[in-house]
py3Dmol code that shows the C-alpha trace and the ligand (Angstrom):
import py3Dmol

protein = """\
ATOM      1  CA  MET A   1      15.096  -9.368 -17.192  1.00  0.00           C
ATOM      2  CA  ASP A   2      18.009  -6.923 -17.797  1.00  0.00           C
ATOM      3  CA  LYS A   3      16.162  -3.625 -17.504  1.00  0.00           C
ATOM      4  CA  ARG A   4      13.703  -2.476 -14.930  1.00  0.00           C
ATOM      5  CA  PRO A   5      11.525   0.601 -14.650  1.00  0.00           C
ATOM      6  CA  THR A   6      12.526   3.189 -12.055  1.00  0.00           C
ATOM      7  CA  THR A   7       9.167   2.444 -10.463  1.00  0.00           C
ATOM      8  CA  LYS A   8       9.419  -0.479  -8.076  1.00  0.00           C
ATOM      9  CA  LEU A   9       6.774  -3.188  -8.625  1.00  0.00           C
ATOM     10  CA  PHE A  10       5.086  -4.856  -5.692  1.00  0.00           C
ATOM     11  CA  LEU A  11       2.451  -7.558  -5.535  1.00  0.00           C
ATOM     12  CA  ASP A  12      -0.723  -6.856  -3.553  1.00  0.00           C
ATOM     13  CA  SER A  13      -1.627 -10.245  -2.053  1.00  0.00           C
ATOM     14  CA  GLY A  14      -1.809 -12.314   1.097  1.00  0.00           C
ATOM     15  CA  ASN A  15      -0.926 -15.497  -0.795  1.00  0.00           C
ATOM     16  CA  PRO A  16       2.677 -16.633  -1.231  1.00  0.00           C
ATOM     17  CA  THR A  17       1.639 -18.762  -4.255  1.00  0.00           C
ATOM     18  CA  ASP A  18       0.789 -15.478  -6.017  1.00  0.00           C
ATOM     19  CA  THR A  19       4.295 -14.212  -5.292  1.00  0.00           C
ATOM     20  CA  GLN A  20       5.911 -16.943  -7.333  1.00  0.00           C
ATOM     21  CA  LYS A  21       3.325 -16.501 -10.109  1.00  0.00           C
ATOM     22  CA  ALA A  22       4.072 -12.729 -10.278  1.00  0.00           C
ATOM     23  CA  ILE A  23       7.795 -13.463 -10.521  1.00  0.00           C
ATOM     24  CA  ASP A  24       7.087 -15.946 -13.339  1.00  0.00           C
ATOM     25  CA  LEU A  25       5.225 -13.177 -15.225  1.00  0.00           C
ATOM     26  CA  LEU A  26       7.529 -10.234 -14.501  1.00  0.00           C
ATOM     27  CA  GLY A  27      10.856 -11.959 -14.102  1.00  0.00           C
ATOM     28  CA  TYR A  28      11.293 -10.234 -10.724  1.00  0.00           C
ATOM     29  CA  LEU A  29       9.360  -8.587  -7.894  1.00  0.00           C
ATOM     30  CA  ASP A  30      10.475  -5.724  -5.644  1.00  0.00           C
ATOM     31  CA  GLY A  31       8.127  -6.379  -2.763  1.00  0.00           C
ATOM     32  CA  GLN A  32       4.689  -7.335  -1.559  1.00  0.00           C
ATOM     33  CA  THR A  33       1.883  -5.646   0.390  1.00  0.00           C
ATOM     34  CA  THR A  34      -0.614  -7.415   2.565  1.00  0.00           C
ATOM     35  CA  ASN A  35      -3.619  -6.247   4.571  1.00  0.00           C
ATOM     36  CA  PRO A  36      -6.237  -7.953   6.853  1.00  0.00           C
ATOM     37  CA  SER A  37      -8.693  -8.469   3.971  1.00  0.00           C
ATOM     38  CA  LEU A  38      -5.979 -10.028   1.801  1.00  0.00           C
ATOM     39  CA  VAL A  39      -4.918 -12.303   4.655  1.00  0.00           C
ATOM     40  CA  ALA A  40      -8.579 -13.379   5.014  1.00  0.00           C
ATOM     41  CA  GLN A  41      -8.570 -14.304   1.310  1.00  0.00           C
ATOM     42  CA  ASN A  42      -5.466 -16.517   1.643  1.00  0.00           C
ATOM     43  CA  PRO A  43      -6.782 -19.930   0.446  1.00  0.00           C
ATOM     44  CA  GLU A  44      -5.741 -21.834   3.571  1.00  0.00           C
ATOM     45  CA  ILE A  45      -7.207 -19.244   5.927  1.00  0.00           C
ATOM     46  CA  ASN A  46     -10.256 -18.791   3.787  1.00  0.00           C
ATOM     47  CA  MET A  47     -10.914 -22.519   3.885  1.00  0.00           C
ATOM     48  CA  LYS A  48     -10.850 -22.442   7.686  1.00  0.00           C
ATOM     49  CA  LEU A  49     -13.391 -19.599   7.615  1.00  0.00           C
ATOM     50  CA  THR A  50     -15.635 -21.463   5.178  1.00  0.00           C
ATOM     51  CA  ASN A  51     -15.437 -24.627   7.319  1.00  0.00           C
ATOM     52  CA  GLY A  52     -16.545 -22.601  10.316  1.00  0.00           C
ATOM     53  CA  THR A  53     -13.167 -22.939  12.081  1.00  0.00           C
ATOM     54  CA  ARG A  54     -12.400 -19.866  14.122  1.00  0.00           C
ATOM     55  CA  LEU A  55      -8.856 -19.029  15.224  1.00  0.00           C
ATOM     56  CA  SER A  56      -7.614 -17.635  18.523  1.00  0.00           C
ATOM     57  CA  GLU A  57      -5.747 -14.312  18.265  1.00  0.00           C
ATOM     58  CA  ASN A  58      -2.424 -16.113  18.765  1.00  0.00           C
ATOM     59  CA  GLU A  59      -3.216 -18.705  16.118  1.00  0.00           C
ATOM     60  CA  LEU A  60      -4.208 -16.023  13.602  1.00  0.00           C
ATOM     61  CA  LEU A  61      -1.063 -14.050  14.246  1.00  0.00           C
ATOM     62  CA  GLU A  62       0.915 -17.227  13.852  1.00  0.00           C
ATOM     63  CA  GLU A  63      -0.773 -17.842  10.445  1.00  0.00           C
ATOM     64  CA  TYR A  64      -0.012 -14.272   9.434  1.00  0.00           C
ATOM     65  CA  ARG A  65       3.619 -14.646  10.471  1.00  0.00           C
ATOM     66  CA  LYS A  66       3.935 -17.868   8.482  1.00  0.00           C
ATOM     67  CA  ILE A  67       2.441 -16.191   5.341  1.00  0.00           C
ATOM     68  CA  ILE A  68       4.934 -13.298   5.675  1.00  0.00           C
ATOM     69  CA  GLN A  69       7.873 -15.635   6.210  1.00  0.00           C
ATOM     70  CA  ASP A  70       6.802 -17.805   3.217  1.00  0.00           C
ATOM     71  CA  ILE A  71       6.714 -14.698   1.000  1.00  0.00           C
ATOM     72  CA  LYS A  72      10.080 -13.699   2.391  1.00  0.00           C
ATOM     73  CA  LYS A  73      11.613 -16.975   1.242  1.00  0.00           C
ATOM     74  CA  ILE A  74      10.536 -16.183  -2.310  1.00  0.00           C
ATOM     75  CA  ILE A  75      11.637 -12.506  -2.278  1.00  0.00           C
ATOM     76  CA  PRO A  76      14.448 -12.436   0.293  1.00  0.00           C
ATOM     77  CA  GLU A  77      15.537  -8.937  -0.697  1.00  0.00           C
ATOM     78  CA  GLY A  78      12.052  -7.488  -1.122  1.00  0.00           C
ATOM     79  CA  SER A  79      10.104  -5.213   1.179  1.00  0.00           C
ATOM     80  CA  ILE A  80       7.045  -6.882   2.687  1.00  0.00           C
ATOM     81  CA  SER A  81       4.250  -4.768   4.229  1.00  0.00           C
ATOM     82  CA  ILE A  82       2.576  -6.143   7.356  1.00  0.00           C
ATOM     83  CA  GLU A  83      -0.507  -4.328   8.631  1.00  0.00           C
ATOM     84  CA  VAL A  84      -1.366  -3.747  12.318  1.00  0.00           C
ATOM     85  CA  TYR A  85      -4.885  -4.507  13.541  1.00  0.00           C
ATOM     86  CA  ALA A  86      -6.676  -1.230  14.086  1.00  0.00           C
ATOM     87  CA  ASP A  87     -10.298  -0.350  14.657  1.00  0.00           C
ATOM     88  CA  LEU A  88     -11.676   3.095  15.363  1.00  0.00           C
ATOM     89  CA  GLU A  89     -10.807   2.745  19.075  1.00  0.00           C
ATOM     90  CA  THR A  90      -7.216   1.559  18.640  1.00  0.00           C
ATOM     91  CA  LYS A  91      -4.680   3.835  20.319  1.00  0.00           C
ATOM     92  CA  SER A  92      -1.210   4.645  19.106  1.00  0.00           C
ATOM     93  CA  GLU A  93       0.394   2.606  21.918  1.00  0.00           C
ATOM     94  CA  GLN A  94      -1.455  -0.528  20.745  1.00  0.00           C
ATOM     95  CA  MET A  95      -0.294   0.053  17.171  1.00  0.00           C
ATOM     96  CA  ILE A  96       3.269   0.606  18.331  1.00  0.00           C
ATOM     97  CA  LYS A  97       3.236  -2.678  20.365  1.00  0.00           C
ATOM     98  CA  GLN A  98       2.064  -4.674  17.336  1.00  0.00           C
ATOM     99  CA  ALA A  99       4.478  -2.857  14.984  1.00  0.00           C
ATOM    100  CA  LEU A 100       7.481  -3.723  17.166  1.00  0.00           C
ATOM    101  CA  GLU A 101       6.404  -7.348  17.302  1.00  0.00           C
ATOM    102  CA  PHE A 102       5.715  -7.692  13.571  1.00  0.00           C
ATOM    103  CA  ASN A 103       8.987  -5.950  12.769  1.00  0.00           C
ATOM    104  CA  GLU A 104      10.794  -8.892  14.344  1.00  0.00           C
ATOM    105  CA  TRP A 105       9.190 -11.393  11.938  1.00  0.00           C
ATOM    106  CA  ILE A 106      11.446 -10.595   8.992  1.00  0.00           C
ATOM    107  CA  GLU A 107      14.069  -8.171   7.802  1.00  0.00           C
ATOM    108  CA  ASN A 108      12.896  -5.501   5.380  1.00  0.00           C
ATOM    109  CA  ALA A 109       9.388  -5.277   6.855  1.00  0.00           C
ATOM    110  CA  HIS A 110       7.329  -2.159   6.276  1.00  0.00           C
ATOM    111  CA  ILE A 111       4.696  -1.833   9.004  1.00  0.00           C
ATOM    112  CA  LYS A 112       1.334  -0.591   7.756  1.00  0.00           C
ATOM    113  CA  LEU A 113      -0.453   1.921   9.935  1.00  0.00           C
ATOM    114  CA  PRO A 114      -3.710   3.716   9.121  1.00  0.00           C
ATOM    115  CA  THR A 115      -3.391   7.362   8.155  1.00  0.00           C
ATOM    116  CA  ASN A 116      -5.534   8.586  11.037  1.00  0.00           C
ATOM    117  CA  LYS A 117      -4.675  10.593  14.186  1.00  0.00           C
ATOM    118  CA  GLU A 118      -3.462   7.595  16.254  1.00  0.00           C
ATOM    119  CA  GLY A 119      -1.636   6.057  13.260  1.00  0.00           C
ATOM    120  CA  LEU A 120       0.267   9.312  12.737  1.00  0.00           C
ATOM    121  CA  ILE A 121       1.243   9.502  16.399  1.00  0.00           C
ATOM    122  CA  ALA A 122       2.494   5.892  16.178  1.00  0.00           C
ATOM    123  CA  ALA A 123       4.320   6.695  12.929  1.00  0.00           C
ATOM    124  CA  ARG A 124       6.244   9.503  14.580  1.00  0.00           C
ATOM    125  CA  GLU A 125       7.378   7.288  17.438  1.00  0.00           C
ATOM    126  CA  LEU A 126       8.188   4.317  15.208  1.00  0.00           C
ATOM    127  CA  SER A 127      10.123   6.320  12.611  1.00  0.00           C
ATOM    128  CA  ILE A 128      12.306   7.757  15.428  1.00  0.00           C
ATOM    129  CA  SER A 129      12.984   4.072  16.395  1.00  0.00           C
ATOM    130  CA  GLY A 130      13.997   3.265  12.816  1.00  0.00           C
ATOM    131  CA  VAL A 131      10.996   1.057  11.973  1.00  0.00           C
ATOM    132  CA  ASN A 132      10.084   1.106   8.268  1.00  0.00           C
ATOM    133  CA  LEU A 133       6.520   2.261   7.662  1.00  0.00           C
ATOM    134  CA  ASN A 134       3.774   2.099   5.048  1.00  0.00           C
ATOM    135  CA  MET A 135       1.034   4.622   5.865  1.00  0.00           C
ATOM    136  CA  THR A 136      -2.128   3.178   4.411  1.00  0.00           C
ATOM    137  CA  LEU A 137      -5.670   4.251   3.615  1.00  0.00           C
ATOM    138  CA  CYS A 138      -4.543   7.675   2.343  1.00  0.00           C
ATOM    139  CA  PHE A 139      -7.150   9.541   0.356  1.00  0.00           C
ATOM    140  CA  SER A 140      -6.001  13.165   0.319  1.00  0.00           C
ATOM    141  CA  GLN A 141      -3.044  15.458  -0.127  1.00  0.00           C
ATOM    142  CA  GLN A 142      -3.591  16.708   3.464  1.00  0.00           C
ATOM    143  CA  GLN A 143      -3.098  13.145   4.766  1.00  0.00           C
ATOM    144  CA  ALA A 144       0.046  12.658   2.625  1.00  0.00           C
ATOM    145  CA  ALA A 145       1.357  16.003   3.953  1.00  0.00           C
ATOM    146  CA  ALA A 146       0.690  14.861   7.554  1.00  0.00           C
ATOM    147  CA  VAL A 147       2.643  11.617   6.871  1.00  0.00           C
ATOM    148  CA  TYR A 148       5.566  13.655   5.544  1.00  0.00           C
ATOM    149  CA  SER A 149       5.488  15.975   8.554  1.00  0.00           C
ATOM    150  CA  ALA A 150       5.031  13.210  11.175  1.00  0.00           C
ATOM    151  CA  THR A 151       7.960  11.153   9.903  1.00  0.00           C
ATOM    152  CA  LYS A 152      10.318  13.985   9.068  1.00  0.00           C
ATOM    153  CA  VAL A 153      12.234  13.116  12.265  1.00  0.00           C
ATOM    154  CA  ALA A 154      12.962   9.707  10.726  1.00  0.00           C
ATOM    155  CA  SER A 155      16.625   8.878  10.847  1.00  0.00           C
ATOM    156  CA  SER A 156      17.116   5.519   9.209  1.00  0.00           C
ATOM    157  CA  SER A 157      13.560   4.361   8.598  1.00  0.00           C
ATOM    158  CA  SER A 158      12.070   4.093   5.132  1.00  0.00           C
ATOM    159  CA  VAL A 159       8.555   5.532   4.808  1.00  0.00           C
ATOM    160  CA  TYR A 160       5.904   4.836   2.172  1.00  0.00           C
ATOM    161  CA  VAL A 161       2.551   6.571   1.788  1.00  0.00           C
ATOM    162  CA  SER A 162      -0.202   4.534   0.093  1.00  0.00           C
ATOM    163  CA  PRO A 163      -2.944   6.524  -1.627  1.00  0.00           C
ATOM    164  CA  PHE A 164      -5.791   4.248  -2.730  1.00  0.00           C
ATOM    165  CA  ILE A 165      -6.763   4.700  -6.387  1.00  0.00           C
ATOM    166  CA  GLY A 166      -9.616   2.216  -6.812  1.00  0.00           C
ATOM    167  CA  ARG A 167     -11.523   3.232  -3.731  1.00  0.00           C
ATOM    168  CA  LEU A 168     -11.558   6.863  -4.946  1.00  0.00           C
ATOM    169  CA  ASP A 169     -12.798   5.672  -8.326  1.00  0.00           C
ATOM    170  CA  ASP A 170     -15.529   3.780  -6.490  1.00  0.00           C
ATOM    171  CA  ILE A 171     -16.924   7.085  -5.188  1.00  0.00           C
ATOM    172  CA  GLY A 172     -16.671   8.800  -8.573  1.00  0.00           C
ATOM    173  CA  LEU A 173     -13.339  10.566  -8.236  1.00  0.00           C
ATOM    174  CA  GLN A 174     -10.338  10.174 -10.537  1.00  0.00           C
ATOM    175  CA  GLY A 175      -8.080   8.252  -8.119  1.00  0.00           C
ATOM    176  CA  VAL A 176      -4.904   8.644 -10.239  1.00  0.00           C
ATOM    177  CA  ASP A 177      -5.176  12.431  -9.944  1.00  0.00           C
ATOM    178  CA  LEU A 178      -4.442  12.072  -6.225  1.00  0.00           C
ATOM    179  CA  ILE A 179      -1.288  10.151  -7.118  1.00  0.00           C
ATOM    180  CA  ALA A 180      -0.214  12.883  -9.540  1.00  0.00           C
ATOM    181  CA  ASN A 181      -1.059  15.598  -6.960  1.00  0.00           C
ATOM    182  CA  ILE A 182       0.883  13.970  -4.176  1.00  0.00           C
ATOM    183  CA  LYS A 183       3.823  13.472  -6.528  1.00  0.00           C
ATOM    184  CA  GLN A 184       3.764  17.167  -7.392  1.00  0.00           C
ATOM    185  CA  MET A 185       3.375  18.193  -3.733  1.00  0.00           C
ATOM    186  CA  TYR A 186       6.416  16.096  -2.722  1.00  0.00           C
ATOM    187  CA  GLU A 187       8.542  17.503  -5.591  1.00  0.00           C
ATOM    188  CA  ASN A 188      10.101  20.206  -3.373  1.00  0.00           C
ATOM    189  CA  SER A 189      10.494  18.055  -0.316  1.00  0.00           C
ATOM    190  CA  ASP A 190      13.374  16.098   1.192  1.00  0.00           C
ATOM    191  CA  HIS A 191      11.929  12.939  -0.496  1.00  0.00           C
ATOM    192  CA  HIS A 192      12.039  10.869   2.684  1.00  0.00           C
ATOM    193  CA  VAL A 193       8.509   9.611   1.869  1.00  0.00           C
ATOM    194  CA  GLU A 194       8.124   7.287  -1.121  1.00  0.00           C
ATOM    195  CA  LEU A 195       4.878   7.351  -3.065  1.00  0.00           C
ATOM    196  CA  LEU A 196       3.297   3.891  -3.319  1.00  0.00           C
ATOM    197  CA  ALA A 197       0.243   3.721  -5.630  1.00  0.00           C
ATOM    198  CA  ALA A 198      -2.210   1.248  -4.026  1.00  0.00           C
ATOM    199  CA  SER A 199      -5.713  -0.082  -4.688  1.00  0.00           C
ATOM    200  CA  VAL A 200      -4.789  -0.531  -8.345  1.00  0.00           C
ATOM    201  CA  ARG A 201      -7.563  -2.540  -9.910  1.00  0.00           C
ATOM    202  CA  ASN A 202      -6.846  -2.527 -13.616  1.00  0.00           C
ATOM    203  CA  ILE A 203      -4.181  -2.231 -16.258  1.00  0.00           C
ATOM    204  CA  LYS A 204      -5.062   1.387 -17.118  1.00  0.00           C
ATOM    205  CA  GLN A 205      -4.464   2.598 -13.616  1.00  0.00           C
ATOM    206  CA  PHE A 206      -1.269   0.536 -13.554  1.00  0.00           C
ATOM    207  CA  LEU A 207      -0.014   2.032 -16.816  1.00  0.00           C
ATOM    208  CA  TYR A 208      -0.893   5.506 -15.757  1.00  0.00           C
ATOM    209  CA  CYS A 209       1.133   5.130 -12.538  1.00  0.00           C
ATOM    210  CA  LEU A 210       4.144   3.927 -14.534  1.00  0.00           C
ATOM    211  CA  TYR A 211       3.706   6.942 -16.782  1.00  0.00           C
ATOM    212  CA  LEU A 212       3.682   9.203 -13.709  1.00  0.00           C
ATOM    213  CA  GLN A 213       6.913   7.453 -12.574  1.00  0.00           C
ATOM    214  CA  VAL A 214       5.733   6.982  -9.033  1.00  0.00           C
ATOM    215  CA  ASP A 215       8.234   5.359  -6.653  1.00  0.00           C
ATOM    216  CA  ILE A 216       6.272   2.143  -6.202  1.00  0.00           C
ATOM    217  CA  ILE A 217       3.121   0.445  -7.534  1.00  0.00           C
ATOM    218  CA  THR A 218       1.456  -2.421  -5.735  1.00  0.00           C
ATOM    219  CA  ALA A 219      -0.903  -4.394  -7.972  1.00  0.00           C
ATOM    220  CA  PRO A 220      -2.823  -7.644  -7.635  1.00  0.00           C
ATOM    221  CA  LEU A 221      -1.785 -10.668  -9.673  1.00  0.00           C
ATOM    222  CA  LYS A 222      -4.677 -10.174 -12.122  1.00  0.00           C
ATOM    223  CA  VAL A 223      -3.155  -6.813 -13.253  1.00  0.00           C
ATOM    224  CA  TYR A 224       0.199  -8.466 -13.990  1.00  0.00           C
ATOM    225  CA  GLU A 225      -1.693 -11.215 -15.878  1.00  0.00           C
ATOM    226  CA  GLU A 226      -3.523  -8.538 -17.872  1.00  0.00           C
ATOM    227  CA  TRP A 227      -0.189  -6.973 -18.774  1.00  0.00           C
ATOM    228  CA  ALA A 228       1.161 -10.308 -19.865  1.00  0.00           C
ATOM    229  CA  LYS A 229      -1.946 -10.901 -22.009  1.00  0.00           C
ATOM    230  CA  LEU A 230      -1.325  -7.602 -23.832  1.00  0.00           C
ATOM    231  CA  ASN A 231       1.560  -9.471 -25.310  1.00  0.00           C
ATOM    232  CA  LYS A 232       3.842  -6.525 -24.753  1.00  0.00           C
ATOM    233  CA  THR A 233       7.264  -6.796 -23.241  1.00  0.00           C
ATOM    234  CA  LEU A 234       6.949  -6.841 -19.492  1.00  0.00           C
ATOM    235  CA  PRO A 235       7.382  -3.558 -17.590  1.00  0.00           C
ATOM    236  CA  GLY A 236      10.919  -2.384 -17.684  1.00  0.00           C
ATOM    237  CA  ILE A 237      11.849  -3.388 -21.183  1.00  0.00           C
ATOM    238  CA  ASP A 238       9.747  -1.114 -23.308  1.00  0.00           C
ATOM    239  CA  LEU A 239       9.264   1.969 -21.194  1.00  0.00           C
ATOM    240  CA  ASP A 240       9.513   4.146 -24.247  1.00  0.00           C
ATOM    241  CA  PRO A 241       7.950   7.546 -23.339  1.00  0.00           C
ATOM    242  CA  ALA A 242       6.262   7.523 -26.785  1.00  0.00           C
ATOM    243  CA  GLN A 243       4.168   4.585 -25.550  1.00  0.00           C
ATOM    244  CA  PHE A 244       2.654   6.946 -23.032  1.00  0.00           C
ATOM    245  CA  MET A 245       2.119   9.901 -25.373  1.00  0.00           C
ATOM    246  CA  ASP A 246      -1.619   9.742 -25.219  1.00  0.00           C
ATOM    247  CA  MET A 247      -2.202   8.728 -21.641  1.00  0.00           C
ATOM    248  CA  GLY A 248      -5.426  10.787 -21.651  1.00  0.00           C
ATOM    249  CA  GLU A 249      -7.072   7.825 -23.276  1.00  0.00           C
ATOM    250  CA  TYR A 250      -6.322   5.836 -20.126  1.00  0.00           C
ATOM    251  CA  LEU A 251      -8.454   8.106 -17.969  1.00  0.00           C
ATOM    252  CA  ASP A 252     -12.164   7.682 -17.601  1.00  0.00           C
ATOM    253  CA  THR A 253     -12.967  11.379 -17.786  1.00  0.00           C
ATOM    254  CA  LYS A 254     -16.583  10.753 -18.573  1.00  0.00           C
ATOM    255  CA  HIS A 255     -17.570   9.079 -15.308  1.00  0.00           C
ATOM    256  CA  LEU A 256     -14.869  10.240 -12.922  1.00  0.00           C
ATOM    257  CA  GLN A 257     -14.489  13.711 -11.474  1.00  0.00           C
ATOM    258  CA  GLN A 258     -11.066  15.311 -11.559  1.00  0.00           C
ATOM    259  CA  MET A 259      -9.289  15.843  -8.231  1.00  0.00           C
ATOM    260  CA  GLN A 260      -7.755  19.359  -8.151  1.00  0.00           C
ATOM    261  CA  TYR A 261      -4.261  20.039  -6.976  1.00  0.00           C
ATOM    262  CA  GLU A 262      -4.131  21.849  -3.664  1.00  0.00           C
ATOM    263  CA  GLU A 263      -1.242  23.986  -2.436  1.00  0.00           C
ATOM    264  CA  VAL A 264      -0.183  22.431   0.887  1.00  0.00           C
ATOM    265  CA  ASP A 265       2.626  23.580   3.111  1.00  0.00           C
ATOM    266  CA  LEU A 266       4.682  20.503   4.127  1.00  0.00           C
ATOM    267  CA  ASN A 267       6.339  22.253   6.997  1.00  0.00           C
ATOM    268  CA  LYS A 268       3.512  22.350   9.531  1.00  0.00           C
ATOM    269  CA  SER A 269       3.049  20.143  12.598  1.00  0.00           C
ATOM    270  CA  PRO A 270       1.213  16.915  11.753  1.00  0.00           C
ATOM    271  CA  GLU A 271      -1.807  17.780  13.934  1.00  0.00           C
ATOM    272  CA  LEU A 272      -2.440  20.914  11.855  1.00  0.00           C
ATOM    273  CA  TYR A 273      -3.496  19.032   8.689  1.00  0.00           C
ATOM    274  CA  GLU A 274      -7.102  18.059   7.931  1.00  0.00           C
ATOM    275  CA  ILE A 275      -6.558  14.300   8.098  1.00  0.00           C
ATOM    276  CA  SER A 276     -10.062  12.945   8.601  1.00  0.00           C
ATOM    277  CA  HIS A 277     -11.532  11.228   5.516  1.00  0.00           C
ATOM    278  CA  GLU A 278     -14.704   9.106   5.302  1.00  0.00           C
ATOM    279  CA  LEU A 279     -12.883   6.469   3.194  1.00  0.00           C
ATOM    280  CA  THR A 280     -10.130   6.055   5.823  1.00  0.00           C
ATOM    281  CA  THR A 281     -12.802   5.531   8.471  1.00  0.00           C
ATOM    282  CA  LYS A 282     -14.685   3.086   6.233  1.00  0.00           C
ATOM    283  CA  GLY A 283     -11.437   1.277   5.338  1.00  0.00           C
ATOM    284  CA  ILE A 284     -10.421   0.859   8.989  1.00  0.00           C
ATOM    285  CA  VAL A 285     -13.873  -0.565   9.824  1.00  0.00           C
ATOM    286  CA  LYS A 286     -13.748  -3.043   6.920  1.00  0.00           C
ATOM    287  CA  PHE A 287     -10.187  -4.278   7.687  1.00  0.00           C
ATOM    288  CA  ALA A 288     -11.192  -4.773  11.353  1.00  0.00           C
ATOM    289  CA  GLN A 289     -14.343  -6.656  10.341  1.00  0.00           C
ATOM    290  CA  ASP A 290     -12.476  -8.970   8.005  1.00  0.00           C
ATOM    291  CA  TRP A 291      -9.894  -9.744  10.721  1.00  0.00           C
ATOM    292  CA  ASN A 292     -12.482 -10.205  13.443  1.00  0.00           C
ATOM    293  CA  ALA A 293     -14.496 -12.606  11.246  1.00  0.00           C
ATOM    294  CA  LEU A 294     -11.491 -14.956  11.358  1.00  0.00           C
ATOM    295  CA  LEU A 295     -11.629 -14.803  15.130  1.00  0.00           C
ATOM    296  CA  GLY A 296     -15.343 -15.465  15.206  1.00  0.00           C
ATOM    297  CA  LYS A 297     -16.048 -11.987  16.558  1.00  0.00           C
TER     298      LYS A 297
END
"""
ligand_1 = """\
12
LIG
C -2.357 -2.177 -0.410
O -1.460 -1.815 0.332
C -3.775 -1.884 -0.189
O -4.196 -2.378 1.072
C -4.595 -2.469 -1.292
O -4.042 -2.075 -2.522
C -6.073 -2.070 -1.244
O -6.746 -2.451 -2.432
P -8.299 -2.509 -2.631
O -8.835 -1.120 -2.505
O -8.533 -3.090 -3.928
O -8.861 -3.346 -1.450
"""
view = py3Dmol.view(width=600, height=400)
view.addModel(protein, "pdb")
view.setStyle({"model": 0}, {"cartoon": {"style": "trace"}})
view.addModel(ligand_1, "xyz")
view.setStyle({"model": 1}, {"stick": {}})
view.zoomTo()
view.show()
């Protein structure tokens, strides 16, 4: 592939076999994101779960490390996101400890932390130490502003914020609006936080994010397969703006409610933003459950 879109394309999967398949479809891949639920779906780990085998914490971490290192072999230059274990009781110190350990697994890791109070405290500390971060489970502009503020001290670390489109759609909101709103909010910023569109479930959401020219999109293999089936040139070759003239048709305006843009001051202290969100809480609980199921808890 000789041309690529300005938007970086990541795969959302805990399975290294998918990494190669995505490269076969796209011709390249800029990175990969994982999370506890995706690790639980990894075929080898899933088989253990189905067979009733339960892993110790060390064994599970060893499996996770192996998955990450296998992905790394396929995309040596790519960023790979590794998520810390967090439940609603997890303190920033515990997240920091895991982050520092996972950061040793590979070069170019982005450590995923939840966008809650403890995650933001950890993010501040880790960004000062130069650890690359991916702030996950983001569902509002206020949370994205808090990420910006908490990591503004960052010297060399690269910071992503991951707003979740599909999960907003699930509760009747137009998830891609949040992506557009955060992009607009960050327009007059120092741009140290990159916008990573996550929880992309279908080709329309994917195309819309390309149209918005977000920094990064992470999408599951099935979305790249859908793109390939459209029989169009793969992303990067035919990014003719005319192709996106009528993006309105990509939005489900009938069933989903628009998310309004909010004026948010990016220059406040992180603790002054309204960061609590029911979907963040729900997401943390679900990730913890999926991880604990592998441990037989
Ligand atoms: C990626 O970083 C996210 O964890 C992932 O996109 C979540 O997707 P889902 O809402 O489909 O689980």
